[in-house]
C-alpha positions in Angstrom: 42.1 -1.9 -31.5 43.1 1.2 -29.3 40.5 2.5 -26.6 40.1 6.3 -26.7 38.9 8.0 -23.4 38.3 11.5 -22.7 39.5 12.5 -19.2 37.7 15.6 -19.4 34.2 13.5 -19.5 35.3 11.4 -16.7 33.5 11.9 -13.2 35.7 13.2 -10.7 34.9 12.0 -7.3 33.7 15.0 -5.4 34.2 15.9 -1.9 30.9 15.9 0.0 30.0 18.9 1.6 27.8 18.9 4.7 25.6 21.5 6.0 27.1 23.4 8.7 25.4 25.8 11.6 27.2 28.5 12.8 24.9 30.7 15.0 21.1 30.5 16.2 18.9 33.4 16.7 18.0 34.0 20.5 15.1 36.2 21.2 16.6 37.7 24.2 20.6 37.8 23.0 20.3 37.9 19.2 22.5 35.6 17.0 24.6 33.1 19.4 27.2 30.7 18.6 25.4 27.4 17.5 25.7 24.3 19.6 23.6 22.1 17.7 23.8 20.5 14.4 21.8 19.8 11.5 21.1 15.8 12.2 20.1 17.0 15.8 16.8 18.1 14.3 13.5 16.5 12.8 13.7 18.8 9.7 16.0 21.6 8.4 14.4 24.1 5.8 17.1 26.3 3.6 15.3 29.8 3.7 17.9 31.5 1.2 21.2 33.4 1.5 21.9 36.6 2.2 25.5 38.6 1.7 25.7 39.8 5.1 24.3 36.7 7.1 25.1 33.8 4.7 22.7 30.9 4.4 19.8 30.6 6.6 17.7 28.0 7.9 14.7 27.1 10.0 15.1 23.8 12.1 12.3 22.0 13.4 12.9 20.2 17.2 11.2 17.2 17.7 9.6 18.7 20.5 7.6 21.1 17.9 10.1 24.4 18.6 11.6 26.0 15.6 14.8 28.0 15.6 16.8 30.1 12.9 20.2 29.3 12.0 23.0 31.0 10.1 25.2 28.7 8.5 26.7 27.2 5.3 24.3 25.1 3.1 25.5 21.7 2.0 25.0 19.2 -0.6 21.9 17.6 1.3 19.6 20.2 -0.4 20.8 19.2 -3.7 18.2 16.4 -4.3 
């Protein structure tokens, strides 16, 4: 018997897109290039996106401090 397969319905393996921080908000100097990465934090909250700044995040340090970051939202938030 012939097997018919609809290739348009097959799942295509999608490349995973990770969240990236590009800048953080410094009280004294405004936005500065980011050195930390999302896995460096206890918790990262996606705040939303803007046309001018891109995606914005609140990143919680293990010490209790919170920083604001600009960057690109990845697939981690798609749960």
